Backbone bond lengths (Angstrom), bond angles and torsions (degrees), N, CA, C in turn:
res aa  C-N    CA-C-N  psi(-1)  N-CA   C-N-CA  omega(-1)  CA-C   N-CA-C  phi
1 M - - - 1.456 - - 1.468 114.39 -
2 A 1.410 115.53 124.15 1.362 118.11 179.76 1.523 120.93 -63.60
3 R 1.252 121.53 139.97 1.501 120.86 179.71 1.434 106.90 -74.51
4 V 1.383 116.14 148.46 1.412 124.11 170.83 1.490 111.74 -68.93
5 R 1.306 116.37 135.09 1.542 119.27 -177.01 1.545 102.65 -77.06
6 L 1.313 116.50 130.80 1.420 124.27 177.25 1.502 112.47 -108.31
7 S 1.304 112.73 155.00 1.466 118.29 175.91 1.541 107.51 -73.80
8 V 1.303 118.57 167.24 1.475 119.82 -179.45 1.457 112.62 -59.04
9 A 1.357 113.34 -44.91 1.486 119.81 176.23 1.576 116.53 -59.04
10 E 1.314 114.57 -40.56 1.460 122.52 176.09 1.466 110.34 -64.79
11 R 1.341 115.43 -48.33 1.459 120.55 -179.00 1.554 111.75 -58.83
12 R 1.336 116.48 -43.36 1.464 119.40 -178.24 1.510 106.25 -66.42
13 D 1.266 121.71 -42.62 1.490 121.24 177.46 1.441 114.10 -57.45
14 E 1.412 113.80 -42.20 1.505 116.65 -179.54 1.473 107.78 -66.13
15 L 1.336 119.46 -39.64 1.491 120.02 -179.91 1.426 113.41 -64.62
16 L 1.376 115.68 -38.38 1.390 117.28 -173.32 1.525 112.88 -78.04
17 R 1.395 115.47 -30.30 1.513 118.02 172.04 1.521 109.56 -65.65
18 A 1.377 116.60 -41.24 1.401 117.46 177.05 1.484 116.84 -64.80
19 A 1.362 116.24 -35.51 1.447 119.99 171.83 1.469 113.76 -59.21
20 I 1.336 113.65 -52.40 1.538 118.73 178.81 1.622 109.41 -52.06
21 G 1.294 116.16 -46.37 1.458 117.36 179.08 1.538 114.80 -59.56
22 Q 1.338 114.21 -36.87 1.489 123.28 -179.63 1.532 111.43 -71.50
23 I 1.354 110.59 -43.55 1.466 113.39 176.38 1.597 115.20 -61.87
24 E 1.385 111.63 -41.16 1.496 114.03 178.10 1.510 110.08 -62.89
25 A 1.410 117.70 -35.17 1.423 121.33 -170.78 1.469 107.94 -82.85
26 R 1.308 123.84 -36.59 1.488 128.21 -169.09 1.511 115.52 -109.81
27 G 1.382 113.37 -30.56 1.484 120.03 -170.28 1.454 111.98 91.88
28 V 1.294 117.23 154.40 1.462 125.91 -170.47 1.542 109.05 -62.06
29 A 1.356 116.73 -44.58 1.456 121.28 -175.09 1.511 112.81 -64.71
30 A 1.438 116.43 -34.73 1.471 118.20 -174.41 1.530 114.03 -92.10
31 V 1.316 114.92 -22.02 1.521 119.23 -172.17 1.554 105.67 -62.92
32 R 1.266 118.34 144.26 1.467 123.62 176.87 1.534 109.71 -126.91
33 I 1.271 115.40 160.22 1.491 120.73 172.60 1.513 110.16 -54.95
34 A 1.341 115.43 -42.71 1.489 116.72 -179.59 1.443 111.80 -62.28
35 D 1.290 124.47 -33.60 1.478 126.19 175.79 1.482 110.57 -57.07
36 V 1.345 116.35 -47.45 1.491 118.48 -175.44 1.530 108.68 -72.70
37 A 1.295 114.66 -30.95 1.633 115.89 -179.83 1.577 104.29 -72.76
38 S 1.239 118.38 -43.47 1.515 119.50 -174.95 1.510 110.47 -60.11
39 V 1.325 118.17 -41.09 1.535 123.18 -175.53 1.571 102.91 -58.68
40 L 1.315 117.39 -46.83 1.440 117.96 -172.53 1.640 114.03 -89.32
41 G 1.313 116.43 -7.18 1.374 120.77 -177.44 1.457 112.29 68.62
42 V 1.296 114.46 39.65 1.555 121.82 174.33 1.493 108.63 -118.90
43 S 1.370 112.93 171.27 1.445 119.19 -178.32 1.594 107.80 -81.13
44 N 1.375 112.45 158.39 1.473 119.01 166.81 1.556 113.79 -57.21
45 A 1.282 113.31 -35.34 1.483 117.99 -177.97 1.522 111.12 -64.28
46 L 1.328 115.12 -40.40 1.506 116.46 178.66 1.568 109.82 -64.01
47 V 1.289 120.84 -40.29 1.495 118.63 176.78 1.498 109.03 -63.76
48 L 1.297 120.26 -40.33 1.465 123.66 -176.33 1.576 108.83 -72.68
49 Y 1.277 116.68 -22.93 1.533 117.95 179.17 1.497 106.62 -68.18
50 H 1.333 120.42 -32.33 1.418 122.37 -172.92 1.470 110.19 -98.67
51 F 1.390 118.96 -26.62 1.385 120.94 -179.71 1.523 101.57 -139.23
52 S 1.276 120.85 110.35 1.508 125.99 -170.77 1.504 111.71 -65.87
53 T 1.310 119.56 -29.02 1.425 116.02 -178.74 1.590 109.08 -136.06
54 K 1.299 119.49 162.73 1.452 119.74 174.11 1.549 112.45 -60.48
55 E 1.339 116.61 -37.52 1.432 119.86 177.09 1.569 113.02 -54.20
56 K 1.381 113.06 -52.11 1.414 120.65 180.00 1.568 110.21 -60.40
57 L 1.352 118.13 -40.77 1.490 117.92 178.52 1.489 110.60 -65.24
58 V 1.300 119.80 -43.22 1.477 121.43 179.19 1.539 113.71 -60.03
59 A 1.311 111.59 -46.59 1.486 120.25 179.23 1.600 109.61 -60.76
60 A 1.296 114.56 -42.09 1.455 118.87 -178.72 1.543 107.05 -69.36
61 A 1.337 118.37 -38.47 1.518 120.56 -177.48 1.518 111.51 -65.73
62 F 1.397 117.24 -35.56 1.457 119.78 172.53 1.402 114.03 -67.94
63 A 1.309 115.93 -37.97 1.494 120.13 -179.04 1.531 110.55 -67.17
64 Y 1.303 114.98 -37.15 1.517 123.48 178.79 1.586 108.07 -67.08
65 A 1.344 115.74 -40.82 1.543 116.67 178.69 1.552 107.32 -70.05
66 A 1.295 116.98 -40.73 1.483 121.13 -178.67 1.513 110.02 -54.96
67 E 1.323 118.23 -49.53 1.437 123.49 -178.52 1.464 113.74 -64.32
68 D 1.364 116.98 -32.54 1.489 121.06 177.70 1.624 105.65 -70.06
69 D 1.333 115.10 -44.97 1.547 114.98 177.11 1.478 115.48 -63.38
70 L 1.298 117.85 -36.03 1.479 120.24 -177.70 1.616 109.03 -74.15
71 A 1.351 113.17 -33.59 1.430 115.97 177.03 1.509 111.87 -65.98
72 Q 1.166 118.71 -37.40 1.519 126.56 173.72 1.560 111.63 -67.99
73 L 1.246 116.01 -38.67 1.472 122.27 175.52 1.582 109.74 -64.99
74 S 1.385 115.57 -44.77 1.415 119.09 -178.01 1.477 110.45 -64.36
75 K 1.421 118.75 -38.36 1.363 124.54 -178.46 1.592 109.74 -60.33
76 I 1.284 112.64 -43.45 1.546 120.74 -178.16 1.481 104.02 -67.86
77 L 1.236 122.92 -51.93 1.492 120.59 -173.67 1.490 115.55 -76.27
78 G 1.314 118.10 -9.05 1.393 123.79 176.00 1.533 118.13 -92.30
79 R 1.342 114.51 3.16 1.432 121.97 177.68 1.496 112.17 -60.86
80 R 1.312 119.09 150.26 1.445 124.41 176.50 1.556 111.95 -86.86
81 T 1.412 114.54 75.77 1.371 120.97 -178.59 1.564 108.25 -154.65
82 T 1.315 116.70 -176.09 1.544 118.74 -179.15 1.559 113.49 -66.71
83 A 1.201 113.56 157.43 1.441 118.88 -176.19 1.570 106.85 -64.92
84 L 1.328 116.88 -39.21 1.480 118.85 177.30 1.490 113.72 -60.30
85 R 1.280 120.25 -40.04 1.480 125.67 177.75 1.487 106.85 -58.81
86 R 1.392 113.34 -56.94 1.499 118.47 -175.87 1.478 110.99 -66.77
87 L 1.273 129.85 -30.82 1.424 129.01 172.49 1.487 112.44 -69.22
88 R 1.328 118.41 -40.82 1.379 117.28 -178.12 1.584 112.24 -74.51
89 S 1.301 114.97 -32.84 1.435 119.72 175.76 1.478 109.92 -64.45
90 A 1.367 116.16 -45.30 1.522 115.62 173.88 1.482 119.02 -60.15
91 V 1.287 111.93 -40.85 1.503 113.26 -178.90 1.550 110.94 -68.55
92 R 1.324 116.99 -36.71 1.461 123.31 -178.54 1.534 105.21 -66.49
93 W 1.342 118.47 -41.63 1.431 122.87 -178.07 1.570 110.66 -65.41
94 Y 1.287 112.76 -44.27 1.517 116.35 -175.13 1.505 115.26 -78.79
95 A 1.473 115.42 -24.69 1.403 116.64 -177.63 1.493 110.38 -65.91
96 P 1.391 119.91 155.22 1.426 126.07 -176.44 1.539 109.87 -65.42
97 T 1.262 118.61 -13.01 1.460 119.60 173.59 1.515 114.88 -94.87
98 G 1.349 112.73 1.76 1.528 117.82 175.83 1.445 119.67 -93.44
99 Q 1.299 119.99 -149.29 1.438 121.62 -174.77 1.555 111.08 -102.09
100 A 1.214 122.05 -5.76 1.503 125.15 176.81 1.542 106.63 -58.36
101 K 1.426 114.81 137.96 1.340 123.25 -175.83 1.536 106.01 -103.01
102 G 1.288 117.09 166.45 1.460 126.50 165.86 1.512 116.36 78.85
103 W 1.339 119.86 26.57 1.437 117.17 172.39 1.501 116.66 -55.20
104 R 1.246 114.96 -38.32 1.478 122.64 -179.57 1.616 106.02 -60.18
105 L 1.377 115.24 -43.98 1.401 117.91 179.76 1.472 113.64 -60.02
106 W 1.341 118.44 -42.32 1.492 120.34 -173.65 1.527 108.48 -77.08
107 I 1.386 121.55 -30.78 1.476 119.76 174.79 1.535 105.72 -64.28
108 E 1.260 118.00 -41.61 1.502 119.07 175.37 1.503 113.82 -58.39
109 G 1.348 112.36 -43.41 1.455 116.24 177.08 1.520 115.35 -65.74
110 W 1.331 122.96 -38.58 1.401 123.58 178.40 1.570 109.08 -63.79
111 A 1.348 113.98 -41.52 1.574 116.72 179.18 1.545 111.19 -65.60
112 A 1.309 115.46 -45.16 1.470 119.81 -179.82 1.534 110.03 -64.77
113 A 1.248 116.38 -40.31 1.444 119.46 -177.21 1.593 114.58 -56.87
114 L 1.292 118.65 -18.93 1.396 122.94 -179.86 1.575 110.59 -66.32
115 R 1.430 110.07 -25.02 1.373 112.53 -174.43 1.642 113.13 -117.74
116 E 1.378 114.40 -7.20 1.387 120.37 -175.80 1.583 110.87 -123.03
117 P 1.328 113.90 103.01 1.505 118.56 -177.34 1.538 114.43 -52.13
118 A 1.311 117.63 -40.91 1.454 120.29 -175.81 1.539 107.16 -66.88
119 L 1.310 118.43 -40.41 1.455 119.63 -178.14 1.544 109.76 -73.91
120 Q 1.363 116.72 -31.03 1.486 117.14 175.69 1.499 109.17 -66.06
121 E 1.189 122.06 -32.23 1.512 125.13 176.64 1.413 111.34 -67.46
122 V 1.338 119.59 -37.99 1.379 120.76 -177.54 1.623 111.03 -73.33
123 T 1.300 114.33 -42.35 1.541 122.30 -179.16 1.558 107.24 -66.41
124 R 1.345 115.62 -40.29 1.492 118.48 179.58 1.453 112.42 -68.35
125 D 1.300 118.23 -31.81 1.504 122.44 -177.58 1.516 107.61 -74.72
126 L 1.350 117.46 -39.46 1.487 119.38 172.98 1.449 114.89 -61.67
127 D 1.361 114.66 -43.15 1.421 120.02 -179.94 1.570 115.14 -61.42
128 K 1.323 112.91 -43.81 1.468 119.86 176.11 1.484 111.63 -67.60
129 R 1.322 122.56 -42.68 1.345 118.67 177.22 1.513 120.07 -68.54
130 W 1.310 113.54 -29.51 1.481 120.49 -178.67 1.613 104.73 -73.21
131 K 1.418 117.19 -40.24 1.481 115.67 178.16 1.440 112.51 -69.80
132 A 1.365 116.86 -34.76 1.575 118.22 -177.22 1.558 105.10 -67.84
133 A 1.332 118.93 -37.59 1.517 119.47 178.36 1.537 111.04 -61.77
134 L 1.229 115.98 -45.31 1.457 119.35 179.70 1.518 114.34 -66.85
135 A 1.447 116.29 -41.66 1.423 119.47 173.92 1.508 116.55 -57.80
136 E 1.381 110.28 -34.97 1.578 116.56 -177.84 1.514 108.39 -66.64
137 V 1.423 119.17 -45.62 1.428 120.70 -178.56 1.489 112.88 -68.77
138 L 1.449 113.70 -30.04 1.478 117.29 178.09 1.553 109.73 -64.00
139 T 1.363 110.57 -42.58 1.460 118.29 -178.00 1.450 109.65 -63.06
140 E 1.347 117.71 -42.33 1.473 121.59 -178.95 1.621 108.88 -62.97
141 G 1.238 114.32 -40.07 1.551 120.22 -177.22 1.627 108.06 -63.94
142 V 1.336 111.98 -39.93 1.466 118.18 -178.61 1.619 111.22 -67.76
143 A 1.285 111.01 -38.98 1.528 117.50 179.10 1.498 108.89 -67.07
144 A 1.325 117.43 -38.69 1.395 120.05 176.20 1.478 123.00 -76.57
145 G 1.366 110.22 -4.77 1.495 118.05 -179.01 1.437 113.93 73.41
146 E 1.334 120.01 24.87 1.481 121.59 -177.99 1.673 107.62 -80.85
147 F 1.324 113.29 -32.27 1.449 116.17 -174.35 1.558 109.23 -161.12
148 R 1.259 114.63 168.02 1.509 116.73 176.50 1.592 109.87 -104.20
149 C 1.432 113.54 139.10 1.445 116.45 176.43 1.494 103.64 -159.47
150 P 1.371 116.74 99.24 1.406 123.58 -176.00 1.518 114.10 -59.79
151 D 1.344 118.79 -35.32 1.480 124.69 -176.58 1.527 109.72 -135.94
152 P 1.340 118.81 85.09 1.496 119.75 179.62 1.499 113.42 -54.13
153 S 1.249 121.28 -40.11 1.482 125.09 -178.45 1.606 109.65 -59.22
154 A 1.371 113.19 -47.48 1.472 119.64 -179.45 1.565 110.60 -67.39
155 T 1.287 114.48 -37.36 1.492 120.34 178.47 1.575 109.49 -67.90
156 A 1.321 119.99 -37.25 1.367 125.54 -179.57 1.566 105.92 -66.16
157 L 1.295 118.12 -47.48 1.545 122.74 178.35 1.524 109.65 -59.60
158 R 1.333 122.60 -47.20 1.445 124.90 -178.37 1.474 111.00 -58.27
159 L 1.399 114.43 -49.64 1.445 120.69 -175.73 1.624 112.70 -65.69
160 T 1.207 112.60 -38.18 1.507 115.04 175.10 1.453 111.19 -69.95
161 A 1.345 121.42 -39.48 1.459 121.47 178.98 1.503 107.69 -60.94
162 L 1.312 117.30 -43.53 1.417 120.81 178.95 1.576 118.01 -61.30
163 L 1.304 109.85 -40.94 1.475 117.74 176.72 1.527 112.98 -67.81
164 D 1.322 112.75 -45.02 1.496 120.71 178.13 1.544 109.62 -57.82
165 G 1.307 114.93 -48.32 1.373 118.05 -175.86 1.537 112.71 -65.55
166 L 1.255 115.90 -38.04 1.507 120.93 176.75 1.536 110.61 -68.89
167 A 1.267 114.54 -29.87 1.490 119.28 178.09 1.596 107.37 -65.21
168 V 1.398 116.42 -44.40 1.473 120.61 177.93 1.483 108.87 -60.28
169 Q 1.356 119.83 -47.05 1.378 120.53 -176.19 1.479 115.07 -64.41
170 L 1.341 116.77 -42.85 1.406 120.76 -179.46 1.565 115.63 -72.89
171 T 1.371 110.26 -31.52 1.476 114.67 -177.97 1.642 109.86 -83.84
172 S 1.264 114.48 -47.12 1.444 119.48 -175.78 1.491 118.85 -80.61
173 Y 1.339 116.28 -27.68 1.384 123.61 -175.01 1.553 112.68 -132.49
174 P 1.352 113.85 66.25 1.498 118.64 -177.87 1.473 114.86 -53.98
175 G 1.259 120.81 129.75 1.422 129.18 177.19 1.545 113.24 94.66
176 G 1.295 116.64 -4.52 1.389 122.47 176.17 1.543 114.33 -66.55
177 V 1.343 108.92 -46.74 1.484 117.82 -179.09 1.651 105.07 -133.99
178 S 1.296 116.21 131.08 1.447 122.03 -173.91 1.567 102.19 -76.06
179 R 1.363 116.48 151.80 1.390 125.74 173.89 1.510 111.54 -56.26
180 A 1.375 114.46 -43.42 1.499 118.99 -177.03 1.459 108.59 -67.20
181 R 1.455 119.19 -39.60 1.445 115.52 -175.50 1.535 107.47 -68.07
182 A 1.348 116.46 -40.47 1.520 122.43 -177.57 1.531 106.65 -58.13
183 Q 1.314 117.58 -45.40 1.447 117.32 -178.32 1.609 112.38 -65.47
184 E 1.319 115.13 -33.73 1.453 118.35 171.96 1.489 116.15 -57.68
185 W 1.365 112.96 -44.37 1.466 122.61 -178.72 1.598 107.99 -65.64
186 V 1.278 112.18 -37.30 1.510 112.27 -178.78 1.475 109.10 -68.98
187 E 1.359 123.01 -43.81 1.363 130.81 -178.55 1.536 106.03 -62.42
188 E 1.269 122.86 -47.67 1.509 127.35 -179.22 1.552 107.07 -61.85
189 A 1.303 120.58 -42.84 1.417 119.44 -174.56 1.650 107.96 -71.04
190 L 1.302 111.88 -41.81 1.468 111.88 178.24 1.444 114.82 -60.12
191 A 1.357 117.01 -41.21 1.452 123.13 179.50 1.559 109.26 -59.94
192 R 1.360 111.10 -49.13 1.462 116.82 179.23 1.495 114.43 -61.34
193 E 1.241 120.20 -40.40 1.410 123.76 179.51 1.514 111.91 -62.88
194 L 1.318 114.74 -34.86 1.446 122.73 -176.56 1.589 114.18 -91.20
195 G 1.249 115.04 -2.25 1.407 119.83 178.05 1.547 112.24 70.71
196 L 1.369 114.30 29.95 1.410 122.03 178.02 1.447 116.20 -116.15
197 G 1.359 121.52 150.23 1.423 117.41 171.79 1.556 111.81 -79.26
198 A 1.292 117.55 160.08 1.518 118.72 -176.21 1.506 111.22 -56.99
199 D 1.359 114.15 -36.56 1.552 116.01 -178.55 1.462 107.23 -74.32
200 T 1.333 122.42 -37.74 1.421 123.39 177.58 1.505 110.16 -62.80
201 L 1.364 118.77 -41.66 1.430 117.04 175.44 1.441 118.21 -56.17
202 S 1.338 114.80 -44.85 1.451 118.14 174.16 1.457 116.23 -63.53
203 A 1.335 115.02 -42.21 1.465 118.88 179.44 1.443 111.67 -62.90
204 Q 1.255 121.85 -46.43 1.498 128.80 179.47 1.553 108.86 -61.48
205 E 1.250 118.37 -31.11 1.459 116.30 -178.16 1.534 114.05 -70.85
206 R 1.319 117.67 -32.75 1.422 127.27 -174.40 1.640 107.99 -63.18
């Protein structure tokens, strides 16, 4: 059966989605151009036409995944509700116990970024933009009198550090920390950062 002819943009999207899947399955070091081509039933030459090297394909795949994650974060934080509701929804979505996908992908990305400058730039940009988005909604909540937070940027950094660390624990060492316990720690940390009791946090969200 003949393949449907895709536009350049559609083909790139298809290749990037396939690359993300292969990176998650095989890891950055092991994935090959041939793996991505095989999944889609296309030639290695077609992949190389769009991405001249494996390194460029990998960096572009992580950038693609980052934009997808940031778009979802923007959707959550853009809801017409209180800053506290938006913040808690974002943290719950991003946490390794939530609905965010691809933690294995990002753990692979962090490791590979130590050796790949282009990938380091992608992961650093995602990290900065995520923290900036959290800091912005934290600032809005303080201005609205919903909670206290003397340093929104520092709070955003501490929260993401906790979430990233828990993601490594839950993804790399299954059984070491239960999902329920990890969620409790996230809730406790958020309440502490906002100067709220755990019960108050839940009550103010309703």
